[in-house]
Residue frames relative to the residue before (quaternion, step in Angstrom):
aa qw qx qy qz dx dy dz
X 1.0000 0.0000 0.0000 0.0000 0.00 0.00 0.00
X 0.6456 0.5308 -0.3273 0.4409 3.56 0.96 -0.86
X 0.6458 0.5250 -0.3204 0.4524 3.58 1.00 -0.77
X 0.6462 0.5161 -0.3201 0.4622 3.59 1.01 -0.76
X 0.6493 0.4950 -0.3119 0.4860 3.58 1.03 -0.76
X 0.6595 0.5141 -0.3085 0.4534 3.59 0.91 -0.94
X 0.6039 0.5642 -0.3426 0.4468 3.57 1.05 -0.78
X 0.6808 0.4746 -0.2889 0.4774 3.59 0.94 -0.85
X 0.5834 0.5539 -0.3687 0.4658 3.61 1.10 -0.64
X 0.7007 0.4747 -0.2737 0.4570 3.56 0.80 -0.99
X 0.6432 0.5186 -0.3231 0.4614 3.61 1.04 -0.70
X 0.7272 0.4687 -0.2448 0.4378 3.56 0.84 -1.02
X 0.8028 0.3434 -0.1515 0.4632 3.56 0.84 -0.95
X 0.1638 -0.8506 0.4874 0.1102 3.58 1.30 -0.25
X 0.8581 -0.0144 0.0447 0.5113 3.59 -0.40 -1.21
X 0.5898 0.6346 -0.3577 0.3486 3.59 1.17 -0.50
X 0.7629 0.2079 -0.1210 0.6002 3.58 1.05 -0.73
X 0.4483 -0.7102 0.4641 0.2816 3.59 -0.69 1.00
X 0.6342 -0.5716 0.3838 0.3518 3.51 -1.26 0.41
X 0.5666 0.5756 -0.4007 0.4326 3.60 1.22 0.05
X 0.2601 0.7460 -0.5488 0.2733 3.53 0.52 1.28
X 0.1476 -0.7793 0.6066 0.0530 3.53 -0.93 0.98
X 0.0777 -0.7848 0.6138 0.0355 3.60 -0.82 0.96
X 0.0865 -0.7972 0.5974 -0.0025 3.52 -0.77 1.14
X 0.2932 -0.7230 0.5961 0.1897 3.58 -0.88 0.93
X 0.2466 -0.8070 0.5266 0.1032 3.55 -0.36 1.30
X 0.8015 -0.0362 0.0705 0.5928 3.55 1.05 -0.77
X 0.0122 0.7639 -0.6448 0.0229 3.54 -1.10 0.80
X 0.0001 0.8066 -0.5886 0.0550 3.56 -0.44 1.26
X 0.2242 -0.7457 0.6146 0.1263 3.52 -0.73 1.11
X 0.1209 -0.8013 0.5850 0.0338 3.54 -0.91 0.94
X 0.4884 -0.6598 0.4862 0.2995 3.56 -1.01 0.81
X 0.7707 0.1745 -0.0910 0.6060 3.53 1.01 -0.88
X 0.7805 0.2909 -0.2307 0.5030 3.55 -0.93 0.84
X 0.7063 -0.4672 0.3478 0.4024 3.49 -1.39 -0.12
X 0.4930 -0.5914 0.5387 0.3419 3.55 -1.23 0.57
X 0.3077 -0.7517 0.5582 0.1694 3.58 -1.17 0.60
X 0.0072 -0.7802 0.6250 -0.0251 3.57 -0.87 1.02
X 0.0625 -0.7636 0.6422 0.0248 3.57 -0.85 1.05
X 0.0015 0.8162 -0.5744 0.0615 3.56 -0.68 1.14
X 0.2432 -0.7394 0.6109 0.1447 3.53 -1.20 0.70
X 0.2036 -0.7350 0.6363 0.1160 3.52 -1.01 0.92
X 0.1596 -0.8172 0.5522 0.0413 3.55 -0.47 1.25
X 0.0454 -0.7792 0.6247 -0.0207 3.54 -0.89 1.08
X 0.5282 -0.6650 0.4397 0.2922 3.57 -1.27 0.27
X 0.8035 0.2348 -0.1045 0.5370 3.62 1.14 -0.50
X 0.5840 -0.5785 0.4490 0.3501 3.55 -1.19 0.66
X 0.6254 0.5468 -0.3460 0.4362 3.59 1.00 -0.76
X 0.6278 0.5205 -0.3317 0.4743 3.60 1.08 -0.68
X 0.6203 0.5500 -0.3322 0.4499 3.56 1.05 -0.79
X 0.6528 0.5126 -0.3152 0.4602 3.59 0.90 -0.88
X 0.6441 0.5107 -0.3155 0.4740 3.59 1.00 -0.82
X 0.6801 0.5040 -0.2978 0.4412 3.58 0.83 -0.97
X 0.6842 0.4668 -0.2856 0.4821 3.61 0.98 -0.78
X 0.2493 -0.8017 0.5061 0.1975 3.57 0.98 -0.82
X 0.6908 -0.4757 0.3566 0.4115 3.53 -1.34 0.22
X 0.8498 0.0158 -0.0528 0.5241 3.55 -0.68 1.13
X 0.6319 -0.5573 0.3275 0.4276 3.59 1.21 0.41
X 0.3485 0.7891 -0.4570 0.2168 3.57 1.29 0.17
X 0.7068 0.4702 -0.2819 0.4471 3.59 0.88 -0.87
X 0.6515 0.4909 -0.3337 0.4725 3.62 0.96 -0.76
X 0.6008 0.5484 -0.3553 0.4604 3.59 1.12 -0.61
X 0.6621 0.4947 -0.2980 0.4776 3.57 0.93 -0.92
X 0.6287 0.5293 -0.3236 0.4689 3.57 0.98 -0.85
X 0.6682 0.5112 -0.2989 0.4504 3.57 0.88 -0.94
X 0.6483 0.5213 -0.3166 0.4557 3.58 0.96 -0.85
X 0.6971 0.4728 -0.2773 0.4622 3.56 0.85 -0.96
X 0.6629 0.4924 -0.3073 0.4729 3.58 0.93 -0.86
X 0.6357 0.5345 -0.3294 0.4490 3.59 0.96 -0.84
X 0.6520 0.5149 -0.3186 0.4563 3.59 0.90 -0.88
X 0.6752 0.4895 -0.3001 0.4631 3.57 0.92 -0.88
X 0.6416 0.5106 -0.3191 0.4751 3.59 1.00 -0.79
X 0.6522 0.5143 -0.3170 0.4578 3.60 0.94 -0.85
X 0.6339 0.5154 -0.3258 0.4758 3.55 1.02 -0.76
X 0.6608 0.5141 -0.2966 0.4595 3.57 0.97 -0.89
X 0.7509 0.3924 -0.2021 0.4912 3.60 0.90 -0.96
X 0.2766 -0.7771 0.5002 0.2636 3.55 1.28 -0.47
X 0.6847 0.3595 -0.3147 0.5505 3.55 0.97 0.99
X 0.5763 -0.6060 0.4263 0.3448 3.56 -1.23 0.41
X 0.0826 -0.7843 0.6138 0.0365 3.55 -1.14 0.71
X 0.2966 -0.6629 0.6460 0.2352 3.50 -1.38 0.37
X 0.1149 -0.8121 0.5718 0.0192 3.57 -0.52 1.21
X 0.1001 -0.7925 0.6016 -0.0109 3.54 -0.66 1.22
X 0.0726 -0.8344 0.5463 -0.0027 3.59 -0.37 1.25
X 0.0805 -0.7651 0.6381 0.0321 3.53 -1.12 0.81
X 0.2213 -0.7602 0.5975 0.1270 3.57 -1.04 0.79
X 0.0175 -0.8092 0.5852 -0.0493 3.55 -0.76 1.11
X 0.2922 -0.7236 0.5971 0.1856 3.53 -1.22 0.57
X 0.0532 0.7539 -0.6520 0.0607 3.53 -0.94 0.99
X 0.3177 -0.7862 0.5007 0.1735 3.56 -0.17 1.30
X 0.8678 0.0487 -0.0840 0.4873 3.52 -1.06 0.97
X 0.1900 0.8079 -0.5408 0.1366 3.60 0.99 0.66
X 0.6110 0.5725 -0.3512 0.4191 3.60 1.11 -0.63
X 0.7370 0.3892 -0.2197 0.5070 3.60 1.18 -0.51
X 0.5491 0.6034 -0.3863 0.4304 3.58 1.31 0.11
X 0.3097 -0.8045 0.4783 0.1678 3.58 -0.08 1.31
X 0.6447 0.5196 -0.3281 0.4547 3.60 0.95 -0.80
X 0.6462 0.5143 -0.3111 0.4702 3.57 0.96 -0.88
X 0.6758 0.4912 -0.2916 0.4657 3.57 0.87 -0.93
X 0.6512 0.5194 -0.3148 0.4550 3.57 0.92 -0.89
X 0.7138 0.4616 -0.2565 0.4600 3.60 0.93 -0.87
X 0.7911 0.3518 -0.1594 0.4743 3.58 1.07 -0.64
X 0.5631 0.6473 -0.3897 0.3347 3.59 1.09 -0.52
X 0.6078 0.6038 -0.3603 0.3690 3.60 0.98 -0.74
X 0.8154 0.2711 -0.1271 0.4954 3.59 0.91 -0.88
X 0.7424 0.3798 -0.2154 0.5082 3.58 1.21 -0.08
X 0.4780 -0.6713 0.5018 0.2627 3.51 -1.35 0.08
X 0.1103 -0.7660 0.6310 0.0532 3.54 -1.03 0.86
X 0.1427 -0.7700 0.6164 0.0820 3.54 -1.01 0.83
X 0.7428 0.4354 -0.2950 0.4144 3.51 -1.19 0.48
X 0.6705 0.4444 -0.3092 0.5074 3.61 1.21 0.05
């Protein structure tokens, strides 16, 4: 799931957001009835990147969520509720503890 979300980040933002984007799936709840629930955090290194990713009035994060959700639904062949959060973690690429704790289940680009 993280790779599908990251793919949409890279497609939408191209040169505006560097390739050092980390997507972490915080929660994934499969439901028998209704949509599955996915909560994901998009980790960036700078506040300026966060503003770009969210966009004016949240327009860009909404577009990102729509595109990522469609791709995830196609992959899973079922409907999902995708809840995205954008966070800043300075120098996350150089934080060995962070990488060790998160690399196993998530995707890192740019390294």
